[in-house]
N, C-alpha and C positions, 0 to 999 in steps of 0.2 A: 280679491280682485275686483276692480271697478265694474266689470261686466256682470257681477252677481248682485249688485246693488240696484234696488228697484227705482224706477222713475217716479217722481212726485208730480201729480197733476198740477197744472198752472194755478187752479183755484186755490189749492192749499199753499202754494208758494206765495200767491198774492195775499192771502189772509195772514200769513206769517210776517211778511215785510210791512204790512199795514199796521201792525201792532204799535201802540204808543210806546215810545222809548225815550229815555233821557240819558242812559248810559252810552257814552261815546263808542264803546266797543260794540255794543249791540246795534247801534245805528250804523256803524261801519260794516258789520256783518250783513245787515239787511241790504245795504247798497251793493256790496260785492256779490252776494248770492244772486241778486237779480241781474247784475252784470254778467255773472257766470252763465245764467240761463240763456241770455240772448246771444252770447258768443260761444256757447258750449265749451266752457273753460275746464281745463284740468285743475285739480285742487291746488297744485303747486304754482299755477299761473296767477292765482288771486289770494293765496294764503301762504303764511310761513309754515311749512310743513316740517315735521321731524324727519330724522334719518340722514343718510349720506347726501351730498350735493347731487342735484338732478341736472341732467342735460338741458331740461326745459327751464327757461328763465322766466321769472315772474314779470308781469306787466308793470310798467312804470308810468309816471305822468306823461312822459314823452311818447308813450305808445299810442296815444289817441290823437287823431287829426279830425277836426270838424269842418265840414264843408257847407257853405250856404251861398246860393246863387253862383256856384262854380268857383267860389273863392274860399281859401282857407281862413278860418276864424282864429284869432289868437286865443290862448287859454284864458286871457283876462277879459274877453269880450262878454258884455252883459247879455248878449244874444246866444250864448253858447247852447242853451237848451232848446233854441229855436232853429238850430242848424238842420239842413235837409238830410244830412247823413253823418255818421261817424265811422271812422276806420280804426281798427285796432291792428297794430303791427307786432308781429311775434318774431323777436330777434333770433331766438334759437329754441328748438323744440325736441320732443322725444324722438321724432323720426328723422332728426339730423338735417332738417331743412332750415334755411335762414331767410328772414325777410318776408315771411308769409303775411298777407294782408286780408283781413275780413272786414267787409263793409256792411253796415246795417242802416236802413233808412228810418226816418222818423215815422212813428205810427200815429201821432196826434193824441194818443192817450196820455193823461196827466201823470200816470205812474208807470204803466207797462209800455215803456218806450226806451229803446237802447240809447237814443240820443240824450234823453232826459237823465237816464241813469248814469251814463258816462260823464255827462256834464256835472252831475252831483259829485261824483268821485273826484273829478279834476278840480272842482271848486274847493272841495275839502282839502286837497293837497295844496292848492294855491293859498288858501287862508292860513295855512301853517308855515308858509314860506318855503315850501319844499322845492328842491331842485328838480330838474328834468328826469334824473335817474332815480328819484325816490319811488320805492315800490308802492303799489296801490294799497297794500295792507297796512300802511303806516297811518297812524292817527294820533290825536292829542287827547290825553285823558282829562279827567275833571281837575287834576292838579296842574294841568298845563304842560305835562311831560309827554314826549314822544314815545309811543308804544307801537308794537306790531301785533296784528291779529293772527293768532296761531291756528293751525288746523285742529289742535286739541280743543280749543275753546269753541270754535265753530261747530265741531262735531257734537260737543256737549249741548250747545244751544239747539241745534237742529233736532237731535234725538229727544230732548226734553219737549220740544214742540210736538213732535210726531206722537209722543205718548198720549197727548191730549186730544188727538183728532178722532173723528167718528170711526169706530172699528169696522164699519162696513166697507171702508176703503181697502181693508186687508193689507195695511202697510205697517207691520210691527217695526218698532224703532230699530231692532237688531238688523233689519234688512235695508236700512237707510244709512247712507254714508256720504262723504264729501263728493264722491263721484256720481251720486244720484242726480245732481243738477245737470251733469253732462248727458245722462240717460234721459232726463226730463226734456232737455232741448231736442234730442233726437226723436223722442216720441212725439213731442208737440209738432215738429215739422212733418213727420211721417203721417200722422193722423189728419193733418190738414193738407194732404196731397202735394207736399213739396217734393219735387223730383229727387231721386236718389243722388244724382251727381251734385245737386245743390246742397243736400245734407252733408255730403262728404266734404264739400268746399267750406261750408260754414264751420263744421267741426274739425276740419283739417285731418280727416281720415284718408289715408292713402289706399285703403282696401275696404272690403266689406265688413271690417271688424265692428262697425257701428251697429250691424244687424243684431248683435247680441243684446243691444239695449231695447230693441223692438220686441217686447215680451208678448208671446201669444196668449198669456193668461189675462191680458188686459181686455176687458169686454169690448171696447171700441175697435180693437184690432181687426176683427172680422165683420164689423158692421157693414151690411150691404153686399157681402160676398155671396151669400146664398141667393139673394135676389138677382145678382148679376149672372150667377151660374145657370139660372133657368130661363134667361132671356132668349137663347137660341137653342131650341130643343132638337133640331134636325139639321143634319149636314151630310154631304157626300164626299167620299174620298176621290181624289184625283187619280186617274189611272197611272200606273208606272210608266215613266217616260222610256224606259229601256225594257224590251222583251226579256222574259226569263232566260231565253237561250242566247241572249246577247253576251258576248265575251266580257263586256264592261261590267255586267252584273256580278261576275266572279272575280273581278280585279280588286284585290285588297287596297290598292292605292286609290281606286275610284271611291271606295267606301270612306277612306281617310279624307279624301278631298271634300266629300259632302259633309263631314263632321268636324272639320278643322284642317288648317293648313299643315302640311307635313308630307314627307315622302316615304317614311318608314311604314312598316306593316302595323305598328302600334298606333291605334287611333288617338289623335290629339284632341282630348276632350276639353282642354283649357283654352283653345285658340280663341273662342268667342266668349270667354268668361268676362263679364262686364266689369268686375271690380278687381281684376288682377293688378 
């Protein structure tokens, strides 16, 4: 399951995609993995994965819309990488919603920028004369033939790289998978104080399922928590608003009302659940 695959720190992702490469397949993998990071993509959204057909459709050239000065740039524009933002449109997904849109703004970084990465992907497809419905994992090999980047190839490359990293990261290759980049995106946003609802929107999570990616064994997860816990060492309890002999104190419906909307005797504990 994807939830058991560990997140990869952005530094390691950056080091991986910066490696010199001449093989078109490896170059394409580097592009798509970084794209997957910024948009928290599922593996089937940017790779050709094995198995039965998925409800989730892969991204295509037409999935990306670039905006500069409040105007749409054509994919042929030489200023594509200078756009103010790029939007990715997801036609159909695992949670059976259609037409989801995720927009990311330009960072100004020459490599770590969703606009730059998306522009690179679109330009690769444009250069091969791809139609709008051509999947992003399509590339041209050294013999000039169209090929597709498979999940098996991507997983092999990723794990080979992870075997060579510093063991102090405690990231054995067996714990890394194609879903790790989705976990990496969630972790990167969470550790940089991105609000929970924004993480859910970027990753298109309809529930708190993304929390399984926020792993407590990561050292940075609890950084500053202890310091925050000792800021306020003293406080006083507010007196009960209702006397103990007040009939309302013995009314089960009154208890229910304070803990969640509902009229039954059973306390509704999910009424204020944030991620329901």
